[in-house]
mmCIF file of the C-alpha atoms, coordinates in Angstrom:
data_MODEL
# 
_entry.id   MODEL 
# 
loop_
_atom_site.group_PDB 
_atom_site.id 
_atom_site.type_symbol 
_atom_site.label_atom_id 
_atom_site.label_alt_id 
_atom_site.label_comp_id 
_atom_site.label_asym_id 
_atom_site.label_entity_id 
_atom_site.label_seq_id 
_atom_site.pdbx_PDB_ins_code 
_atom_site.Cartn_x 
_atom_site.Cartn_y 
_atom_site.Cartn_z 
_atom_site.occupancy 
_atom_site.B_iso_or_equiv 
_atom_site.pdbx_formal_charge 
_atom_site.auth_seq_id 
_atom_site.auth_comp_id 
_atom_site.auth_asym_id 
_atom_site.auth_atom_id 
_atom_site.pdbx_PDB_model_num 
ATOM 1   C CA . LYS A 1 1   ? -3.857  -6.087  6.431   1.00 0.00 ? 1   LYS A CA 1 
ATOM 2   C CA . PRO A 1 2   ? -2.381  -2.816  4.791   1.00 0.00 ? 2   PRO A CA 1 
ATOM 3   C CA . TRP A 1 3   ? -3.814  -4.004  1.603   1.00 0.00 ? 3   TRP A CA 1 
ATOM 4   C CA . ASN A 1 4   ? -7.222  -3.741  3.001   1.00 0.00 ? 4   ASN A CA 1 
ATOM 5   C CA . CYS A 1 5   ? -7.069  0.148   3.237   1.00 0.00 ? 5   CYS A CA 1 
ATOM 6   C CA . ALA A 1 6   ? -8.616  0.274   6.696   1.00 0.00 ? 6   ALA A CA 1 
ATOM 7   C CA . GLY A 1 7   ? -8.257  3.929   7.709   1.00 0.00 ? 7   GLY A CA 1 
ATOM 8   C CA . CYS A 1 8   ? -11.757 4.989   8.802   1.00 0.00 ? 8   CYS A CA 1 
ATOM 9   C CA . LYS A 1 9   ? -12.432 6.201   12.347  1.00 0.00 ? 9   LYS A CA 1 
ATOM 10  C CA . GLU A 1 10  ? -15.516 5.118   14.141  1.00 0.00 ? 10  GLU A CA 1 
ATOM 11  C CA . ASP A 1 11  ? -16.796 9.013   13.855  1.00 0.00 ? 11  ASP A CA 1 
ATOM 12  C CA . GLU A 1 12  ? -15.798 9.035   9.771   1.00 0.00 ? 12  GLU A CA 1 
ATOM 13  C CA . GLN A 1 13  ? -18.358 7.972   7.047   1.00 0.00 ? 13  GLN A CA 1 
ATOM 14  C CA . CYS A 1 14  ? -16.854 4.416   6.325   1.00 0.00 ? 14  CYS A CA 1 
ATOM 15  C CA . THR A 1 15  ? -17.505 2.477   3.186   1.00 0.00 ? 15  THR A CA 1 
ATOM 16  C CA . GLY A 1 16  ? -19.950 0.043   5.264   1.00 0.00 ? 16  GLY A CA 1 
ATOM 17  C CA . LYS A 1 17  ? -21.355 -0.059  8.908   1.00 0.00 ? 17  LYS A CA 1 
ATOM 18  C CA . ASN A 1 18  ? -18.401 -2.259  10.038  1.00 0.00 ? 18  ASN A CA 1 
ATOM 19  C CA . ASP A 1 19  ? -15.583 -0.954  8.136   1.00 0.00 ? 19  ASP A CA 1 
ATOM 20  C CA . HIS A 1 20  ? -14.154 1.295   10.983  1.00 0.00 ? 20  HIS A CA 1 
ATOM 21  C CA . ILE A 1 21  ? -11.320 0.828   12.894  1.00 0.00 ? 21  ILE A CA 1 
ATOM 22  C CA . ASP A 1 22  ? -12.916 -0.390  16.537  1.00 0.00 ? 22  ASP A CA 1 
ATOM 23  C CA . PRO A 1 23  ? -11.139 1.831   19.379  1.00 0.00 ? 23  PRO A CA 1 
ATOM 24  C CA . ARG A 1 24  ? -12.116 -0.792  21.389  1.00 0.00 ? 24  ARG A CA 1 
ATOM 25  C CA . THR A 1 25  ? -9.973  -3.757  20.258  1.00 0.00 ? 25  THR A CA 1 
ATOM 26  C CA . ALA A 1 26  ? -7.213  -1.424  18.340  1.00 0.00 ? 26  ALA A CA 1 
ATOM 27  C CA . ASP A 1 27  ? -5.183  1.820   18.487  1.00 0.00 ? 27  ASP A CA 1 
ATOM 28  C CA . TYR A 1 28  ? -6.288  3.908   15.702  1.00 0.00 ? 28  TYR A CA 1 
ATOM 29  C CA . ASP A 1 29  ? -2.869  5.759   15.741  1.00 0.00 ? 29  ASP A CA 1 
ATOM 30  C CA . HIS A 1 30  ? -0.819  2.632   15.869  1.00 0.00 ? 30  HIS A CA 1 
ATOM 31  C CA . CYS A 1 31  ? -2.905  0.596   13.276  1.00 0.00 ? 31  CYS A CA 1 
ATOM 32  C CA . MET A 1 32  ? -1.805  3.781   10.981  1.00 0.00 ? 32  MET A CA 1 
ATOM 33  C CA . GLN A 1 33  ? 1.593   3.846   11.822  1.00 0.00 ? 33  GLN A CA 1 
ATOM 34  C CA . VAL A 1 34  ? 1.968   -0.006  11.248  1.00 0.00 ? 34  VAL A CA 1 
ATOM 35  C CA . ALA A 1 35  ? -0.082  0.698   7.676   1.00 0.00 ? 35  ALA A CA 1 
ATOM 36  C CA . LYS A 1 36  ? 2.103   3.644   6.891   1.00 0.00 ? 36  LYS A CA 1 
ATOM 37  C CA . THR A 1 37  ? 5.471   1.278   7.693   1.00 0.00 ? 37  THR A CA 1 
ATOM 38  C CA . TRP A 1 38  ? 4.086   -1.570  5.361   1.00 0.00 ? 38  TRP A CA 1 
ATOM 39  C CA . HIS A 1 39  ? 3.325   0.980   2.298   1.00 0.00 ? 39  HIS A CA 1 
ATOM 40  C CA . GLU A 1 40  ? 6.575   2.761   2.787   1.00 0.00 ? 40  GLU A CA 1 
ATOM 41  C CA . MET A 1 41  ? 8.390   -0.714  2.162   1.00 0.00 ? 41  MET A CA 1 
ATOM 42  C CA . ARG A 1 42  ? 6.154   -1.371  -1.013  1.00 0.00 ? 42  ARG A CA 1 
ATOM 43  C CA . ASN A 1 43  ? 7.211   1.993   -2.226  1.00 0.00 ? 43  ASN A CA 1 
ATOM 44  C CA . ASP A 1 44  ? 10.548  0.972   -1.740  1.00 0.00 ? 44  ASP A CA 1 
ATOM 45  C CA . LEU A 1 45  ? 9.759   -2.062  -3.825  1.00 0.00 ? 45  LEU A CA 1 
ATOM 46  C CA . GLU A 1 46  ? 7.983   -0.150  -6.358  1.00 0.00 ? 46  GLU A CA 1 
ATOM 47  C CA . GLN A 1 47  ? 11.234  2.298   -6.388  1.00 0.00 ? 47  GLN A CA 1 
ATOM 48  C CA . GLN A 1 48  ? 13.556  -0.814  -7.147  1.00 0.00 ? 48  GLN A CA 1 
ATOM 49  C CA . ILE A 1 49  ? 11.529  -1.946  -9.518  1.00 0.00 ? 49  ILE A CA 1 
ATOM 50  C CA . VAL A 1 50  ? 11.676  1.186   -11.731 1.00 0.00 ? 50  VAL A CA 1 
ATOM 51  C CA . ALA A 1 51  ? 15.391  1.154   -11.128 1.00 0.00 ? 51  ALA A CA 1 
ATOM 52  C CA . LEU A 1 52  ? 15.980  -2.149  -12.479 1.00 0.00 ? 52  LEU A CA 1 
ATOM 53  C CA . THR A 1 53  ? 13.335  -2.238  -15.237 1.00 0.00 ? 53  THR A CA 1 
ATOM 54  C CA . GLY A 1 54  ? 12.731  1.430   -16.063 1.00 0.00 ? 54  GLY A CA 1 
ATOM 55  C CA . ASN A 1 55  ? 9.052   0.541   -15.787 1.00 0.00 ? 55  ASN A CA 1 
ATOM 56  C CA . ASP A 1 56  ? 7.903   4.193   -14.617 1.00 0.00 ? 56  ASP A CA 1 
ATOM 57  C CA . LYS A 1 57  ? 4.310   3.122   -14.969 1.00 0.00 ? 57  LYS A CA 1 
ATOM 58  C CA . VAL A 1 58  ? 5.208   1.048   -11.837 1.00 0.00 ? 58  VAL A CA 1 
ATOM 59  C CA . LEU A 1 59  ? 4.905   4.656   -9.984  1.00 0.00 ? 59  LEU A CA 1 
ATOM 60  C CA . SER A 1 60  ? 2.574   6.229   -11.881 1.00 0.00 ? 60  SER A CA 1 
ATOM 61  C CA . GLU A 1 61  ? -0.310  3.224   -11.990 1.00 0.00 ? 61  GLU A CA 1 
ATOM 62  C CA . GLY A 1 62  ? 0.552   2.163   -8.723  1.00 0.00 ? 62  GLY A CA 1 
ATOM 63  C CA . GLN A 1 63  ? 0.464   5.168   -6.548  1.00 0.00 ? 63  GLN A CA 1 
ATOM 64  C CA . LYS A 1 64  ? -2.529  6.506   -8.222  1.00 0.00 ? 64  LYS A CA 1 
ATOM 65  C CA . GLY A 1 65  ? -5.015  6.391   -5.183  1.00 0.00 ? 65  GLY A CA 1 
ATOM 66  C CA . SER A 1 66  ? -6.004  9.557   -3.053  1.00 0.00 ? 66  SER A CA 1 
ATOM 67  C CA . TYR A 1 67  ? -7.251  8.040   -0.086  1.00 0.00 ? 67  TYR A CA 1 
ATOM 68  C CA . LYS A 1 68  ? -5.087  9.159   3.157   1.00 0.00 ? 68  LYS A CA 1 
ATOM 69  C CA . LYS A 1 69  ? -1.977  9.358   1.121   1.00 0.00 ? 69  LYS A CA 1 
ATOM 70  C CA . ASP A 1 70  ? -0.205  10.492  3.900   1.00 0.00 ? 70  ASP A CA 1 
ATOM 71  C CA . VAL A 1 71  ? -0.645  6.953   5.328   1.00 0.00 ? 71  VAL A CA 1 
ATOM 72  C CA . PHE A 1 72  ? -1.163  4.726   2.143   1.00 0.00 ? 72  PHE A CA 1 
ATOM 73  C CA . MET A 1 73  ? 0.982   6.585   0.071   1.00 0.00 ? 73  MET A CA 1 
ATOM 74  C CA . GLY A 1 74  ? -1.085  6.198   -3.042  1.00 0.00 ? 74  GLY A CA 1 
ATOM 75  C CA . HIS A 1 75  ? -1.444  2.579   -2.684  1.00 0.00 ? 75  HIS A CA 1 
ATOM 76  C CA . CYS A 1 76  ? -5.513  3.209   -2.064  1.00 0.00 ? 76  CYS A CA 1 
ATOM 77  C CA . ASP A 1 77  ? -8.160  5.354   -3.509  1.00 0.00 ? 77  ASP A CA 1 
ATOM 78  C CA . ALA A 1 78  ? -11.085 4.454   -1.086  1.00 0.00 ? 78  ALA A CA 1 
ATOM 79  C CA . ASP A 1 79  ? -11.495 2.882   2.675   1.00 0.00 ? 79  ASP A CA 1 
ATOM 80  C CA . GLY A 1 80  ? -11.712 -0.719  2.403   1.00 0.00 ? 80  GLY A CA 1 
ATOM 81  C CA . GLN A 1 81  ? -10.416 -3.736  0.597   1.00 0.00 ? 81  GLN A CA 1 
ATOM 82  C CA . SER A 1 82  ? -12.091 -2.685  -2.837  1.00 0.00 ? 82  SER A CA 1 
ATOM 83  C CA . GLY A 1 83  ? -10.028 0.317   -2.661  1.00 0.00 ? 83  GLY A CA 1 
ATOM 84  C CA . TYR A 1 84  ? -6.616  -0.947  -2.795  1.00 0.00 ? 84  TYR A CA 1 
ATOM 85  C CA . VAL A 1 85  ? -4.363  -0.284  -5.710  1.00 0.00 ? 85  VAL A CA 1 
ATOM 86  C CA . PRO A 1 86  ? -2.253  -3.141  -6.600  1.00 0.00 ? 86  PRO A CA 1 
ATOM 87  C CA . ILE A 1 87  ? 1.334   -2.998  -7.498  1.00 0.00 ? 87  ILE A CA 1 
ATOM 88  C CA . ALA A 1 88  ? 1.660   -2.209  -11.380 1.00 0.00 ? 88  ALA A CA 1 
ATOM 89  C CA . ALA A 1 89  ? 3.856   -4.418  -12.449 1.00 0.00 ? 89  ALA A CA 1 
ATOM 90  C CA . SER A 1 90  ? 4.723   -7.310  -14.766 1.00 0.00 ? 90  SER A CA 1 
ATOM 91  C CA . LYS A 1 91  ? 5.301   -10.894 -13.762 1.00 0.00 ? 91  LYS A CA 1 
ATOM 92  C CA . GLU A 1 92  ? 8.697   -10.347 -15.460 1.00 0.00 ? 92  GLU A CA 1 
ATOM 93  C CA . ASN A 1 93  ? 9.446   -7.132  -13.795 1.00 0.00 ? 93  ASN A CA 1 
ATOM 94  C CA . MET A 1 94  ? 8.872   -8.697  -10.478 1.00 0.00 ? 94  MET A CA 1 
ATOM 95  C CA . ALA A 1 95  ? 10.743  -11.323 -11.231 1.00 0.00 ? 95  ALA A CA 1 
ATOM 96  C CA . VAL A 1 96  ? 13.723  -9.367  -12.267 1.00 0.00 ? 96  VAL A CA 1 
ATOM 97  C CA . THR A 1 97  ? 13.522  -7.536  -9.145  1.00 0.00 ? 97  THR A CA 1 
ATOM 98  C CA . VAL A 1 98  ? 12.983  -10.299 -6.674  1.00 0.00 ? 98  VAL A CA 1 
ATOM 99  C CA . THR A 1 99  ? 15.949  -12.411 -8.330  1.00 0.00 ? 99  THR A CA 1 
ATOM 100 C CA . LYS A 1 100 ? 18.172  -9.062  -7.840  1.00 0.00 ? 100 LYS A CA 1 
ATOM 101 C CA . ILE A 1 101 ? 17.268  -8.457  -4.241  1.00 0.00 ? 101 ILE A CA 1 
ATOM 102 C CA . TRP A 1 102 ? 17.423  -12.159 -3.316  1.00 0.00 ? 102 TRP A CA 1 
ATOM 103 C CA . LYS A 1 103 ? 20.943  -12.526 -4.751  1.00 0.00 ? 103 LYS A CA 1 
ATOM 104 C CA . GLU A 1 104 ? 22.111  -8.898  -2.967  1.00 0.00 ? 104 GLU A CA 1 
ATOM 105 C CA . THR A 1 105 ? 20.870  -10.508 0.561   1.00 0.00 ? 105 THR A CA 1 
ATOM 106 C CA . LYS A 1 106 ? 22.609  -14.044 0.049   1.00 0.00 ? 106 LYS A CA 1 
# 
């Protein structure tokens, strides 16, 4: 789950004793690539929200995290689910954007 901000290797200091990505069951580099792809898609959505609504706070508030910014693109400020920075768009901004995207895909 990309919103869990799981980016801790087994040999790194994690927020909890079982928070690292277990190398016996997962490939760390692959996990990071999948997480990065998801966060790139979220970034694209945020860019669309700003373009359609003019709400620049979507970027300044929704991408303020500093944890492994090269992977999580500002959407995490710490390892673990508690470090996730939610999308900073109102329900109205999301509705405008989703309606526009939906119409474009029909």
